[in-house]
N, C-alpha and C positions, 0 to 999 in steps of 0.2 A: 504494500501500500502506499503511494505517494502522496504526500503534503506540500500541495502547489499553488503561492497568493502572486499576483503584478496585478499594476498599476498604476496610477499616476497622483501623485500629491501635490501643496502648495510649496512642497521641495523641489519637486525634479520639473513641475509641468507651470505655463504660466496660463494666467484665465481660459486664454482663449482655447488651448486645449484642453482642458477641464473641462469646457463647458460642450466641445466634441464629443468626448467620450460619457459625458453624465448620464442617468436612467430615470426618466420620469418612470416618481413613483406608481405610476398603472400600467408599465413596462415590465415589471419585475418579474411579475411570476410567468407570464412567458417566455420571458432570457435566460430564467431559470428553467424552463422546460428543454429550452431550444439547448443551452448546454449538457444535461446531466443524456440529451441524446448523442449526444460526443462519443465516438468507441471510447470504453475506456476511461468512463468518466462518470464516478460512482457519485458525489457529494457536490452541491455548491450552494458557496453563499457571494450577493452583490452589495455591496454597502458603496451605495453613492450619497455624498453631501457636496456641501460647496466647495471644500478643500480635498475632497479625494473621490479616489474612482478605482474600487478597489474587486477584483474576484479572485475568491478562493474556492479550492477544489481537493476533493482527494481523487487519486488515481489507481490504476489496477500498477503492478511493477513495470509490466512491458508496454506501457504508455509514455509518449513523452507530453507533457501537463503544459507547459514553457509554448512549444508552438501551436498547443490546441487553443488555448487562452487564446493566445495574439491573434490567431485565428479567428475563432470568435469576434473579438471585440473590431478587429478590423468588416466583417462582415456585417455585423450588427450595426457598425455608424458609417458605414459605407465610405469606410477613408482606405487610404493607399498606406499599406504600413511602414515603407522609410517614413511616413510624415508624422508617427508618431512612436516607433520604435524608439526613436535617442531620448522618450521622456517615460518611458517605462521604467517600472523597479520589476525584478522579481526575485524571491525568495521560495527557495525548500527544508523540507526536511526543518531539522534544530532554527534554521535561521529562519522560518517560518512559523513557526511557534513563538519565536522573539518576538517577533515584528508583530503578530496578531495581539500577543499579551500586552508591548507596550502600545499599541494602538487604542488597548480597552483601557489602560491603565493611563492616557493619556498623556504618554510621553512624547507622542509624537507628534500632538497639535501645533497650530503655530500658534495657542497662549497654553504652555503646559499648561496642568491642572485645569484645564476649563471642561468643564461636567456633561457638555450637550452629548460629544464622540460617545461615552458608552453609551447613554438612548438611543443613537443612534445606530450605534452599531446591534442593542437588543429587538429594535424593532427590525432591520437586517435578517438578524438570525428569526424573530416572530413567520415572518413573510416566506422565507427559505420553509421553514419549519410544516407551514398552513399549504405550501403545495408540495411537500413529501424532497426539496431537495437536499434537504438536511437531515439522514435520520440512522444514524450510526457513530462511525470511528468522530465524524466531524463535529456531531452536534456534542458529545462528551468535549473535546478541546473549547469551543468556543463556552461553554460553560462553566469550565476550569479558568477559560479568562477573563471571565465575569467576575470569579473568586478574587484573583487575581487584581482586579480594579479595588474589587471592595476591600481588600486587604492594602492596597495602597494609599486609601483615602484614608481607612482606618488608621493604619500605622506611621504615616508621613500627615507634614502639614501640605501636601503640596498644595489642594484647595480649598485651606481657610485662609487665606489672603488677597483681595483686592486686586486683580490687574487690569481693571479698566475705568478711567477718569470716574463713570457711573458707578461701578461699583464699590471705588473707594467713599464718594459720595454716602451709597448707604450703610456703610460699613461705621461711616464719620456718624450718621446720624443713631445710628445703634449704639454706637458709645455715650453720644451726649444722650441720649432719650429710655434706654433701654429698651421695651418693649415698643414699636413700631403700629403697633393697633391701637386705632382710633387718633393716631394727630390728623392733622389739616397740614395738605400738602396744597402750596401758591406758584403755579409755575407762569412765568412771567417770560411770554416771547414764544416762538413757535417753532427754535432749533432742536435739530435731532438729539444731539445731545440730555439736552433737559429734558425731551422724550422720551429718552432710556432711561434718563437716570428718573424718570417718575414711575416707569415701568418695573426698572427694580425694586424703588420703595414701594409700588402697592404689592409686589411679588411677599415682600419678605414683612409686610404687615400683613399676608393671609386676605386680603384684596378692603385691607379694614380700614385704611388710611380714607382721608373723606382728601377730594382735590378738586381744590378752585384753580380754572385756566381765566391767564389774562392776557388782551395781544392789543396793540393799536388797531389790528384789524379785526374788528369783532367775529365775525364769517368764523373765521379760522381761530379764534379760544374759542367758538360754540364745535367745531369741528374736536377740536384738539380733548376738548370736553367729554364729549361723547366716545371718546376711546377708552376713557377712563369714567365713565360713568359719571361724572363729575359734574360742577356746576360753573357756568363762565362768568365771568365777570365784568364789565364794560372799565377798557381802561382809564376813565375819569375816576372812578371807584374802587382804585389799586390800595392805595395811601389806606385809605380810611380801612378797607376789608384786613388790612394787616395784624392789629391788635389779635383776630381771630385764629393766625397762622401760627403754627408748631415751626415749617420748615419752609422758605422759599425757594426755588431755585429757579435764579435768574439769565435768561438766556435772549433777550432782546437785539434787535438790530438798531435801539437808542444810541444816537450821536454821543451823549450826554448821562452822567446819572441820573439814575432812572431811583436812588434812593440814595439819602444824604446823612450825615450822622445828627443834625437838629431831626429831621423824619424821626429816628432810629429811636431819641431819646424819647421821644411823645408814645410812639410804638411802644415803647418795650416798661412807661409807666402807667398806659391802657393795657395791658399783660400783666399788670403788678408784677414785675422781676420775674417773672415766668419767664425759662430759656427759650432762648428762638434759634434757629440753625440759620444761615443764609448761604446760600453755595451760588457763587458767582461762575458762572462758566461762559461767560459771553469774551468776546473780542473785539474792540477794545472793551474793557469791563462797565458795568451796571451798576456796581455798586461801588459807592467812596471808601477806600481803605479806612479812614479814620473812625469810622463806625465797628473798627475792633477794640478799640476805647471802652465804648458802651458797656455796662458789666451785665455779667448774663447774657448778652448777644457771641456768638460764634459766625466770626464770616471767613467762609474759605474761596480763595478764587484758583482758575484752572492749572496756576503752577504750584500751586500749594498742595492741591491735590494729585499733579503730576508725579510730585516727588515721594506722595506716598505709595503711589502706582510704582516707582522706579525704586523703592525700597522694597516693596513686596515681591516685584519679578527678582530681587538679588537673592531674599528668601527664598524665596521658590525654589532657583535657580540650586540651591541647598539641600534641599529636599526633597528633587530631581535626581539628584545623586541619588542618596540614598533609598530613595524607589526604582532606581536602576539596580540598584542590588539586589535587591530585593528577589524584583522581575528574574534576573538572572538566575535565581538560587531556586525561584518558582519552575522556570524554564527544565533547570537540571532535573525535580522534581517528578515534573511534567515526564522527563525522558526516560527515567528510571520508572517509571511504573509502566512508561511504552513496553521495555525492553524487557519484565516482566511479564508483558502478556505474550507477547513475540515467543517466548519462551513456553507458555503454559504447554500449548498443544504436545510439547517435547516432554517435560514433563508428565502430563497424565498419560502419555504415549507409554513412556517407561514404565510408569506405575500399571498402566493396566498390563504391557508386556509380562514384568516380573510377575503379577496374579495372576495370571494362566500358568505360568508355568510351575507355581507353587501346586494350581488347582489340579495341572494334570498329573504332577510327582503324587500328588495326593491321594488320585482316585486311583492312582496303580495299585499304589499300598495299600488302599481298600480292595480291589479285587485279589490279591496276592494273599492279604492276611485278615481280612475281612469276613466276617459282620464285629464292627465293635458296638461297647458297649456305650451309651449316652457321655458317659467321663473320660473314656477313653478320644471319643469321637472331639470331643471339646478341647480333649489335650494336645492334638494330635493337630488341630485347626489352631490353636494359638501357640506352637511351636513353626509351625507353616506361616502363619502370618509375622512372627517375629522376623526369622529368617530372612523374608521379602521386602520387609521396613525398614533391616538391618543395613543388607545390598543396594536398596535404593539411595537409599540415608545421604549416604559419601556424592553421586551423583549427581543427585536435585541438589544439595549445598554447593555444589559447584559451578553448575547451572545459574542457581542465584546471584550466584557472586562474581560471575562471570556476566551476567544481564549490563548491556551498558558501556564494557568494554568493548575496544578495537579488535579485542581476540574475541570477541565472542562469537562472532558467529561461524569462526573454526572450530571453539569448542563442543557447538553444537551439534556439530555436522560430523562429529568424531562422535561424541556418544550417543547418536542416531547408525553411527555405522559399528561399533562396537555391541550397542543392543539389538541390532537390526530391524529400528524404526522405518516408518516409512513415512514420507512428507505429508 
């Protein structure tokens, strides 16, 4: 049995190549059936995301899976092989297992430690399972990959630190307020970054944060408020609404400050000094930096958040080193299991062969000296069983100890010849 992974990712191919190879969700079941219909291909998985397109197959020993998968990709997408082969990577055997474990653990992602890839891989697995394309050896391997990813996230801090400005803003809010449930958020402006930050806030608060949206163009405020099931606010009422707000996300295109120090003194007094977080991700800035001097007001601009992100990225890289060591350990453990599974038929065959010899010799004794009493019969059976077990113990122990070693296949072959075992 062979394991083969082939594909392209953000590391090997530009977006225009990844677009050409990408599979739309509704086309994957038919593509899996086409893959499995290829001679010698036994199982198949297709993972297609914005950053990677990968095909994983298991194949019979006499098949060249690399040629089969490359031809499949070219025929499915009507592409010239010469146009995509420079961007394709291929892994087999141990390297393929290592790659799958790294992908599942987000060690091969554009943002190391991001959680989306594991969900995407699980979704690809579900589709393959539902369509009968994963039904044996690959099924067990993918299940183990999910376990490895869980171990990486549990035993390392690779996913605990914010590595985007929007996530950093949310983590900051969580530190200041503890729980974000039932907090009020104001989005000032319709910038993409503020929308992303608000989405993360909503997700972190389990959708229980109330969102206000204001914008110079009120129609856009209404549109954005609808996304968050929030409340649009007329731009002229922005300052009057602020005392109700716990978290302000400012990302407007205003040419001057929309909030100054004097304004903030009035707002915080109206809030009776309850803390307030201001996140200014506009360039040029929307909020007067002097506001930082106001008690119980926490102002962070995009540079301050980026510093948090950069620091967290450095910490994630340290955690990634730990995760890589963990994945390498899991690969060796998986290979050991597979090698033991490979020799299992030889062990069973050896035990069966010796038991048949013992049974045959016992039958000869019965014919020559029998019949025996029940007590004699029990003694003869115990004697035969003990001899068979002692003869089998040495070869079986050696078979297990040689599993996974370079000379393992040769040792298995010798045992088969010595004991006349069939393949």
